[in-house]
C-alpha positions as CSV (number, residue, x, y, z in Angstrom):
1,X,-30.9,33.9,21.7
2,X,-31.8,33.4,25.4
3,X,-29.0,34.2,27.8
4,X,-29.8,31.1,29.9
5,X,-29.2,28.8,26.9
6,X,-25.9,30.5,26.2
7,X,-24.9,30.2,29.8
8,X,-25.5,26.5,29.8
9,X,-24.0,25.9,26.3
10,X,-20.6,27.5,27.0
11,X,-19.5,25.0,29.7
12,X,-20.8,22.1,27.6
13,X,-18.8,23.2,24.6
14,X,-15.7,23.8,26.8
15,X,-15.9,20.3,28.2
16,X,-16.2,18.8,24.8
17,X,-13.3,20.9,23.5
18,X,-11.1,19.9,26.4
19,X,-12.0,16.2,26.0
20,X,-11.2,16.4,22.2
21,X,-7.8,18.0,23.0
22,X,-6.9,15.3,25.5
23,X,-7.9,12.5,23.1
24,X,-5.8,14.1,20.4
25,X,-2.8,14.3,22.7
26,X,-3.1,10.7,23.7
27,X,-3.4,9.5,20.1
28,X,-0.4,11.7,19.1
29,X,1.8,10.4,21.9
30,X,1.5,6.8,20.8
31,X,4.4,6.3,18.3
32,X,3.9,2.6,18.1
33,X,0.5,3.1,16.4
34,X,2.2,5.0,13.5
35,X,5.1,2.5,13.0
36,X,4.7,-1.2,12.2
37,X,6.0,-3.6,14.8
38,X,9.2,-5.6,14.1
39,X,7.3,-8.7,13.1
40,X,5.1,-6.8,10.6
41,X,8.1,-5.0,9.2
42,X,10.0,-8.3,8.7
43,X,7.0,-9.8,7.0
44,X,6.6,-6.8,4.8
45,X,10.3,-7.1,3.8
46,X,9.8,-10.8,3.0
47,X,6.8,-10.0,0.8
48,X,8.7,-7.3,-1.0
49,X,11.5,-9.8,-1.8
50,X,9.0,-12.4,-2.9
51,X,7.3,-9.8,-5.3
52,X,10.7,-8.8,-6.6
53,X,11.6,-12.5,-7.3
54,X,8.2,-13.0,-9.0
55,X,8.7,-9.9,-11.2
56,X,12.2,-11.3,-12.2
57,X,10.7,-14.7,-13.1
58,X,7.9,-13.0,-15.1
59,X,10.5,-11.0,-17.0
60,X,12.6,-14.1,-17.7
61,X,9.4,-16.0,-18.9
62,X,8.5,-13.1,-21.2
63,X,11.9,-13.1,-22.7
64,X,11.7,-16.8,-23.3
65,X,8.3,-16.5,-24.9
66,X,9.6,-13.7,-27.2
67,X,12.5,-15.9,-28.2
68,X,10.2,-18.9,-28.9
69,X,7.9,-16.7,-31.0
70,X,10.8,-15.4,-33.1
71,X,12.0,-19.0,-33.7
72,X,8.5,-20.1,-34.8
73,X,8.2,-17.1,-37.1
74,X,11.5,-17.9,-38.7
75,X,10.5,-21.5,-39.2
76,X,7.2,-20.4,-40.8
77,X,9.1,-18.0,-43.0
78,X,11.6,-20.6,-44.1
79,X,8.8,-23.1,-45.0
80,X,6.9,-20.4,-46.9
81,X,10.0,-19.5,-48.9
82,X,11.1,-23.1,-49.4
83,X,7.8,-24.3,-50.8
């Protein structure tokens, strides 16, 4: 390789490396970027409570459906035996 190209390339690579390190330090020093704000955290908590409530309602509905299916099956069985 030509020594002139190497001589020009070294400072350019060094400048790029220093810039990348500075950018990484700036990004790393911003803790608010990693953590959600208070409003976002509150909304997330509210959504989690809503999902928990919906899951409980779904469980209750499934239990009621199972109960109704058992009652219908018993009624069919009694009619079949009775006739």
